[in-house]
C-alpha positions in Angstrom: 98.1 109.7 80.5 99.4 105.9 80.2 99.0 103.8 83.4 102.6 103.5 83.6 103.2 107.2 83.5 100.5 107.8 86.3 102.3 105.5 88.3 105.7 106.5 87.7 104.7 110.0 88.5 102.9 109.0 92.0 105.9 107.0 92.9 108.4 110.3 92.2 105.7 112.2 94.1 106.4 109.9 97.2 109.9 110.0 96.9 109.9 113.7 96.7 107.8 113.8 99.8 110.3 111.5 101.8 113.9 111.5 100.1 115.9 110.0 101.4 113.8 108.3 103.8 112.7 109.5 107.7 114.3 108.2 110.5 113.2 107.6 114.1 114.6 106.0 117.1 113.8 102.4 115.8 114.9 103.1 112.7 118.6 104.4 113.8 118.8 101.4 115.9 118.0 99.0 113.1 120.6 100.5 110.7 123.4 100.6 113.5 122.6 96.9 113.9 122.7 96.4 110.4 126.4 97.9 110.0 127.6 96.1 113.0 126.1 93.1 111.3 125.1 91.8 114.8 121.2 91.6 115.6 119.2 91.5 118.4 115.3 90.8 118.4 114.0 93.7 120.0 113.4 94.9 116.3 113.1 92.4 113.7 116.2 90.9 112.4 115.3 90.0 109.2 114.7 93.8 108.5 117.9 94.4 110.1 119.8 91.6 107.5 117.9 93.3 104.4 119.2 96.9 105.4 122.4 95.5 105.9 122.8 94.1 102.2 120.8 97.3 100.5 123.2 99.7 102.9 126.1 98.1 100.9 124.8 99.4 97.7 123.7 102.8 98.8 124.6 103.4 102.6 121.4 105.3 104.4 117.7 104.7 104.0 117.5 105.4 100.7 116.9 102.1 99.3 114.8 101.0 101.8 112.3 103.8 101.2 112.3 103.2 97.4 112.0 99.3 98.2 108.8 99.9 100.9 107.2 102.7 98.4 107.7 100.6 95.1 106.5 97.4 96.7 103.2 99.0 98.1 102.2 101.0 95.1 102.9 98.1 92.7 100.7 95.6 94.8 98.2 98.5 95.3 97.8 99.0 91.6 97.9 94.9 91.0 94.8 94.5 93.4 92.9 97.2 92.3 93.3 96.2 88.3 91.1 93.1 89.6 88.2 95.5 89.6 88.7 98.6 87.3 90.6 99.6 84.3 94.4 99.8 84.3 94.3 103.6 84.1 91.6 103.8 87.1 93.6 101.4 89.0 97.0 103.3 88.9 94.9 106.6 89.6 93.8 105.1 92.7 96.9 103.2 93.7 98.7 106.6 93.5 95.9 108.3 95.7 96.1 105.7 98.3 99.7 105.9 98.3 99.2 110.0 98.7 96.4 109.7 101.2 98.0 111.5 104.1 97.7 108.8 106.8 99.2 106.3 104.1 102.0 108.7 103.1 102.7 109.8 106.9 104.1 106.1 107.8 105.2 105.2 104.0 107.8 107.8 104.1 109.3 106.5 107.4 111.9 103.2 107.5 109.6 101.5 109.8 108.8 97.7 110.2 105.2 99.0 109.9 106.3 100.5 106.3 107.9 97.3 105.3 105.3 95.0 106.6 102.8 96.7 104.8 104.6 97.3 101.4 105.1 93.5 101.3 101.4 92.4 102.5 100.4 94.5 99.9 102.4 93.0 96.9 102.4 89.3 98.0 98.7 89.6 98.5 98.6 91.1 94.5 100.9 88.1 93.7 98.6 85.3 95.2 96.0 86.3 92.9 98.1 85.8 89.7 97.0 82.9 87.3 100.6 81.1 87.4 101.4 79.1 90.2 105.1 80.3 90.4 103.7 83.7 90.6 101.6 82.6 93.7 104.3 81.0 95.4 106.1 84.3 94.9 103.4 86.1 96.7 103.8 83.5 99.6 107.1 84.7 99.5 106.4 88.3 100.2 103.6 87.7 102.9 106.4 85.7 105.0 108.8 88.3 104.5 105.8 90.5 105.7 105.2 88.5 108.8 109.0 88.5 109.4 108.3 92.3 110.0 106.3 92.3 112.8 104.6 90.1 115.7 101.0 90.7 114.9 101.5 90.3 111.2 101.0 86.4 111.6 97.1 87.5 112.0 97.3 89.6 109.0 98.6 87.4 106.7 96.5 84.4 107.9 92.8 85.8 106.3 94.7 86.6 103.0 96.5 83.3 102.8 93.6 81.3 104.0 90.9 83.0 101.8 92.8 84.0 98.4 95.6 81.5 98.2 94.8 78.5 95.5 97.2 75.8 94.6 95.0 74.4 92.3 91.9 75.9 91.0 90.5 72.3 89.9 90.6 71.3 93.6 87.6 70.7 95.7 86.9 73.6 97.9 87.9 71.9 101.4 91.0 70.7 99.9 92.1 74.5 98.5 91.5 75.8 101.9 93.4 72.9 103.6 96.3 73.6 101.3 96.0 77.2 102.2 96.1 76.7 105.6 99.2 74.4 105.6 100.9 77.1 103.3 100.2 79.8 106.3 101.5 77.6 108.5 104.5 77.1 106.6 105.6 80.7 105.9 104.7 81.4 109.6 107.0 78.6 111.1 109.9 79.6 108.4 109.8 83.1 109.2 110.4 81.9 113.0 113.3 80.0 112.6 114.7 82.5 110.1 114.2 85.1 112.7 115.6 83.3 115.5 118.9 81.9 113.2 119.8 85.6 112.5 119.3 86.6 116.1 122.7 87.3 117.8 121.5 88.5 121.2 118.0 87.9 122.3 116.1 90.6 124.0 113.6 89.0 126.1 111.2 91.6 124.9 108.1 89.9 126.5 109.7 89.6 129.7 110.9 93.2 129.8 107.9 95.0 128.9 104.6 93.1 128.2 104.7 90.6 130.7 105.6 93.1 133.4 102.9 95.6 132.1 100.4 92.8 132.3 101.1 91.8 135.8 100.5 95.7 137.2 98.0 96.6 134.7 96.1 93.5 136.2 96.8 94.5 139.5 95.6 98.0 138.9 92.4 96.8 138.1 91.8 93.8 140.4 90.7 94.4 144.4 93.8 94.9 146.8 95.4 91.9 147.1 97.5 91.2 150.5 101.3 91.7 150.7 101.8 87.7 151.7 99.7 86.6 149.2 101.7 88.6 146.2 104.8 88.1 147.9 104.4 84.3 147.3 103.1 85.1 143.6 105.6 87.3 142.7 108.7 85.4 144.2 111.7 85.4 142.4 110.8 88.6 139.9 112.9 91.6 140.3 110.6 93.5 142.5 112.0 97.3 143.8 109.9 96.7 146.6 108.1 94.2 148.8 105.5 95.8 150.8 102.3 97.7 149.9 102.6 95.7 146.7 98.6 96.3 145.5 99.0 100.4 146.5 102.0 100.7 144.3 100.7 98.9 141.6 97.7 101.5 141.6 99.6 104.6 142.4 99.4 107.3 139.7 102.7 109.4 139.5 101.9 111.7 137.1 97.7 112.4 137.1 98.2 114.9 134.0 99.0 111.7 131.5 97.3 109.3 129.9 96.5 106.1 131.1 99.2 104.2 129.5 101.6 106.6 130.5 100.5 106.1 134.0 100.8 102.5 133.8 104.5 102.6 132.4 105.3 104.7 135.5 103.6 102.5 137.6 105.5 99.5 136.3 109.1 101.3 136.3 108.2 101.9 139.9 107.0 98.3 140.7 109.7 96.2 138.9 113.4 95.9 137.3 113.9 94.4 134.4 114.8 90.7 134.8 118.1 89.9 134.0 118.6 86.2 134.6 117.0 83.0 133.6 115.9 82.6 137.0 114.0 85.9 136.9 112.4 85.2 133.6 111.2 82.2 134.9 109.5 83.9 138.0 108.3 86.6 135.6 106.5 83.9 133.5 104.9 81.9 136.3 103.7 85.2 138.1 102.0 86.2 134.9 100.2 83.1 134.5 99.0 82.9 138.2 97.9 86.8 138.3 96.3 87.2 135.0 94.5 83.9 135.2 93.9 84.4 138.9 92.3 87.9 137.6 91.0 87.6 134.5 88.3 90.2 134.6 91.1 92.8 135.6 93.2 91.5 133.0 91.0 92.1 130.3 89.8 95.4 131.7 93.3 96.8 131.4 93.7 95.5 128.1 90.3 97.0 127.2 91.5 100.3 128.6 95.0 100.4 126.5 93.0 99.1 123.5 90.7 101.7 123.8 93.1 104.2 123.9 95.3 102.8 120.9 92.0 103.0 119.1 91.0 106.1 120.2 87.7 104.8 120.9 87.7 106.5 124.4 88.0 110.1 123.0 91.8 110.3 124.1 93.3 113.0 122.1 97.0 111.4 120.7 98.0 114.5 118.9 99.5 114.6 115.7 101.0 111.2 114.8 103.2 112.7 111.6 106.4 112.1 111.6 108.9 113.6 109.1 112.8 113.7 111.0 115.5 112.5 109.3 116.9 111.0 112.6 115.9 110.3 116.0 113.6 113.7 117.2 114.7 113.1 120.6 118.4 113.7 120.1 118.5 114.2 115.8 122.4 115.7 116.3 123.8 112.6 118.2 121.4 110.3 116.1 123.3 112.0 113.0 126.6 111.0 114.3 125.6 107.3 115.3 124.9 106.4 112.3 126.9 108.8 110.0 123.7 109.9 108.3 122.4 113.9 108.4 120.1 115.3 106.2 117.7 118.4 106.3 114.4 118.9 104.4 113.9 120.9 100.8 112.0 124.0 100.6 108.9 121.8 98.9 109.6 119.0 101.7 109.0 122.1 104.5 105.8 123.0 102.9 104.7 119.6 102.7 105.8 118.6 106.4 103.6 121.7 107.7 100.6 120.5 105.6 100.8 116.9 107.0 101.3 117.9 110.6 98.2 120.1 110.3 96.2 117.1 108.6 97.4 115.0 111.4 95.2 116.7 114.1 92.3 116.1 112.0 89.8 113.3 112.0 91.9 111.3 109.1 94.4 110.1 111.5 91.8 108.8 113.9 92.1 105.1 114.3 88.4 104.8 115.4 87.2 106.2 112.0 88.8 103.0 110.2 87.9 100.7 112.9 84.0 101.4 112.7 84.2 101.7 109.0 85.8 98.3 108.8 83.1 96.5 111.0 80.3 98.3 109.0 81.7 97.3 105.5 82.1 93.5 107.1 78.3 92.8 106.0 78.6 94.5 102.5 81.4 92.1 101.2 80.1 88.6 102.5 79.9 87.7 98.7 83.2 89.7 97.9 86.0 87.0 98.8 88.7 89.4 98.0 87.1 92.8 100.1 86.6 90.2 103.0 90.0 88.9 103.3 91.5 92.3 103.0 88.9 93.8 105.7 89.4 90.5 107.6 93.3 91.1 107.9 93.2 94.5 108.8 90.9 93.7 111.9 92.2 90.5 112.7 95.8 92.3 112.8 94.0 95.1 115.1 92.2 92.9 117.5 95.7 90.9 118.2 96.8 94.0 119.4 94.3 93.6 122.2 96.5 91.3 123.8 100.4 92.4 122.8 100.2 96.4 122.3 102.6 97.7 125.0 102.2 101.1 124.3 99.7 103.2 122.5 100.9 104.4 118.9 99.0 105.3 115.9 101.3 103.4 113.4 100.5 100.4 115.1 97.2 100.3 113.3 98.6 101.4 110.0 97.3 98.1 108.2 93.9 98.6 109.4 93.7 102.3 107.7 95.0 101.0 104.7 92.7 97.8 104.3 89.8 99.9 105.1 90.7 102.4 102.4 91.1 99.8 99.9 88.3 97.8 100.4 85.9 100.7 100.5 87.4 101.3 96.9 86.8 98.0 96.0 83.3 97.8 97.2 82.3 100.6 95.5 84.1 99.7 92.2 82.3 96.4 92.4 79.1 98.0 92.9 79.6 100.3 89.7 80.3 97.9 87.6 77.0 95.8 88.5 75.4 99.2 87.5 
């Protein structure tokens, strides 16, 4: 088969598995915002704006599915073509797309899937010989940056190490221009997201800041009420006595440490609604985190250990294959006027995928360890090193920003570990 035919077959296989696109709570909320034309920043406003425009052509998730699958597959193929023949690149690109941990996420209309698609295509395009194509690649990486808060950490090594404005420039000038290009697309995305936001949600104040405060107090020695009352003055406390004990209390001992932290936070704080309360939360965060830095780092490592499954906590199968919000399928279908049910083939694939979700293939720790182990083998391989660094930097950024534990947060790490392994193997095989 010709490479194009292989890619078409692989693309159709992925579309058949996911058609018309799986939807979760996040997906339903974003489609609803897209149809209202009124965006908040609880989810990427750029993604909602994109969905608003494609939804006018074909209602529902199908065009978003086709967009993310096509960009991901094309980008993977063009990257692999740097090392292997066109036919081999097509075959391996399809296998990467069909790899269960990849196919599971790429079948759902998530910001993670959209981000990965534009990261993959943008990375391939910035390697092109023509400057115009490389600039288009920067645009794709900018679009990827708009999809997730930690995407800027993923794009930095890709742009800094791979983008070249003019190959005749000396190395220091090439890298300086690349870093300026990264700053430019990151800043442009920030401006665009702010401009599209009709209703800011103050997500950091509503979730991570509160979790950081309570998480730090959980791991810190007991602090007298009088001292904490001063440090937390103005924040929306539910109670003002026995504060250290309330932060440390476990309400449901049968759940994971992260869920225990959420329970404690919900019993400790109301959500800040006013500018004064948000300012008080910011001040309390600075005081408590910097005053108990060791406890803060310990709490963040507990969350990160569970997120990456390094602590051995079983997270269950992360496979998602529902066409609406699994928490309320009927209501979410009415909410966005979109209902679907799986075909017989999809039903079989769902059962197989769910079974695989409980196997080692979906363990994040495997890909984290693999990425670290592979790093010494690619010092002289700029492409493989940039890809691994992108996956690892995105994951390490979660050490300070992840409010919850979800396997899909580590999706780009999984993709980069798999793709870098293939590139390193191909390089060694070509030498032999």
